[in-house]
C-alpha positions as CSV (number, residue, x, y, z in Angstrom):
1,M,-11.6,-5.7,31.6
2,K,-10.2,-2.3,31.0
3,R,-11.4,-2.3,27.4
4,L,-14.9,-3.3,28.4
5,L,-15.0,-0.5,31.0
6,L,-13.8,2.0,28.3
7,L,-16.3,0.7,25.8
8,S,-19.1,1.0,28.4
9,I,-18.1,4.6,29.2
10,W,-18.0,5.4,25.5
11,V,-21.5,4.0,24.9
12,W,-22.8,5.8,28.0
13,M,-21.3,9.1,26.7
14,L,-22.8,8.5,23.2
15,G,-26.2,8.0,24.9
16,I,-25.9,11.4,26.6
17,V,-24.9,13.2,23.4
18,W,-27.7,11.4,21.5
19,D,-30.3,12.4,24.2
20,I,-29.4,16.1,24.1
21,T,-29.6,16.3,20.3
22,P,-32.4,18.8,19.6
23,L,-34.2,16.7,17.0
24,H,-33.7,13.3,18.7
25,G,-32.8,11.6,15.4
26,Q,-35.7,13.0,13.4
27,G,-33.4,15.5,11.6
28,I,-34.0,18.4,9.3
29,I,-35.7,17.5,6.1
30,H,-35.5,19.4,2.8
31,G,-39.1,19.9,1.5
32,A,-38.1,21.0,-2.0
33,D,-41.4,20.2,-3.7
34,S,-44.9,21.8,-3.4
35,V,-46.3,18.5,-2.1
36,F,-44.6,17.0,0.9
37,E,-45.6,14.1,3.2
38,K,-43.9,12.5,6.1
39,E,-44.7,11.3,9.7
40,G,-48.5,11.9,9.2
41,I,-47.9,15.5,8.0
42,T,-48.7,16.8,4.6
43,I,-47.5,20.2,3.4
44,L,-48.9,21.8,0.2
45,W,-47.9,25.1,-1.4
46,A,-49.7,27.3,-3.8
47,V,-49.5,30.9,-5.0
48,L,-52.8,32.9,-5.0
49,K,-52.2,35.5,-7.7
50,G,-53.6,38.9,-7.2
51,K,-53.8,41.9,-9.5
52,T,-50.6,43.3,-8.1
53,E,-47.5,41.8,-6.4
54,E,-48.8,43.3,-3.0
55,S,-52.0,41.3,-3.4
56,T,-50.3,38.0,-4.4
57,W,-50.1,35.5,-1.6
58,V,-48.0,32.4,-1.0
59,V,-50.2,29.8,0.8
60,I,-48.8,26.9,2.8
61,K,-51.3,24.3,3.9
62,V,-50.2,22.0,6.7
63,I,-52.4,18.9,7.2
64,R,-52.3,16.5,10.1
65,S,-53.3,13.0,9.3
66,E,-56.2,11.6,11.3
67,E,-55.2,7.9,10.6
68,K,-53.1,7.6,13.8
69,P,-52.5,9.9,16.8
70,S,-50.0,12.6,15.8
71,P,-46.8,13.1,17.7
72,F,-47.0,16.8,16.8
73,Q,-49.1,19.2,18.9
74,L,-47.6,22.6,17.9
75,F,-45.9,24.1,15.0
76,S,-44.1,27.3,13.9
77,V,-43.1,28.8,10.6
78,E,-39.9,30.8,10.4
79,A,-38.7,33.0,7.5
80,E,-34.9,33.3,7.0
81,D,-32.5,35.3,4.8
82,P,-30.0,32.7,3.7
83,F,-27.2,35.2,3.4
84,S,-27.5,37.3,6.6
85,K,-29.2,34.5,8.5
86,A,-31.8,37.2,9.8
87,K,-34.9,35.4,10.9
88,E,-38.5,36.3,11.7
89,W,-41.5,34.3,12.8
90,V,-44.4,33.9,10.4
91,V,-46.3,31.9,13.0
92,K,-45.0,30.7,16.3
93,G,-46.1,27.9,18.6
94,V,-49.5,27.5,17.0
95,K,-51.7,24.5,17.9
96,L,-51.6,22.0,15.0
97,E,-55.1,21.5,13.9
98,K,-56.3,19.0,11.2
99,E,-55.8,21.7,8.5
100,N,-53.7,24.9,8.9
101,L,-53.3,27.7,6.4
102,I,-50.3,30.0,6.5
103,R,-50.4,33.0,4.2
104,S,-47.5,35.3,3.4
105,Q,-47.3,38.1,0.8
106,R,-45.1,36.8,-2.0
107,S,-43.0,39.9,-1.6
108,S,-42.0,38.7,1.9
109,F,-39.9,36.0,0.1
110,I,-37.7,38.7,-1.6
111,D,-35.4,39.2,1.5
112,K,-36.3,36.1,3.6
113,T,-36.6,33.5,0.9
114,S,-36.2,30.4,3.1
115,R,-39.0,28.9,5.3
116,R,-38.7,26.4,8.1
117,I,-41.8,24.6,9.3
118,I,-41.0,23.4,12.8
119,F,-43.0,20.7,14.6
120,Y,-43.1,20.2,18.4
121,R,-44.4,17.3,20.5
122,N,-45.8,19.6,23.2
123,Q,-45.7,23.0,24.8
124,E,-42.7,22.0,26.9
125,D,-40.7,21.1,23.8
126,F,-41.7,24.3,22.2
127,L,-40.6,26.4,25.1
128,K,-37.3,24.5,25.2
129,E,-36.9,25.0,21.4
130,N,-36.7,21.2,21.1
131,P,-38.5,20.3,17.8
132,I,-39.0,16.7,16.7
133,M,-39.2,17.5,13.0
134,V,-38.2,20.5,10.8
135,V,-39.0,20.8,7.1
136,F,-37.1,23.5,5.3
137,Y,-37.5,25.1,1.9
138,L,-35.0,27.4,0.3
139,G,-37.8,29.4,-1.3
140,V,-41.3,28.9,-2.8
141,P,-41.1,25.5,-4.5
142,D,-40.9,25.8,-8.3
143,T,-43.7,23.3,-8.6
144,S,-46.2,25.6,-6.7
145,P,-49.0,26.5,-9.0
146,E,-50.1,30.1,-9.5
147,L,-53.9,30.2,-9.1
148,L,-56.3,33.0,-9.6
149,S,-59.0,32.2,-7.0
150,E,-59.5,30.6,-3.6
151,K,-61.8,28.1,-5.3
152,E,-59.0,27.1,-7.7
153,M,-56.6,26.8,-4.8
154,E,-58.8,24.6,-2.8
155,G,-59.4,22.4,-5.8
156,Y,-55.7,22.1,-6.4
157,F,-55.2,21.1,-2.7
158,E,-57.9,18.5,-2.9
159,K,-56.5,16.9,-6.1
160,A,-52.9,16.9,-4.6
161,L,-54.2,15.0,-1.5
162,Q,-56.1,12.5,-3.8
163,R,-52.9,11.9,-5.7
164,L,-51.0,11.2,-2.5
165,K,-53.6,8.6,-1.4
166,K,-53.1,6.6,-4.6
């Protein structure tokens, strides 16, 4: 009887710890590649090359699937220096539309190389800093193409989406 009581208490305590875990089991996912898909979210990366480094942009396209209702309503993108752990928001608490473009100067990756794309269920979870999915990148993925025009970039994004559907 005593063992059963102790086991019940242990299971109850485990349930409390599980419930206060910030990501509720979703976890932090390493994106690694320039094409990522999980939980109805697609993340695509490209570099829009300018004439100078200052006019070269890294573009992240976040796409919400329309096939089923999305559990994600808001998202943020955070830049981080992996050594000092200094962070800054690229976008914070933005409504997740069907298609979302995030542009950063490529030079912004010199000091803050990492990016975390953070997804929230609702405004309350955002305010409590309780994401349900985080996708992190240590830098611009090596597989990100360098393109010379917006038209080329949109063409690349379309082809990448078509490949995912096959």
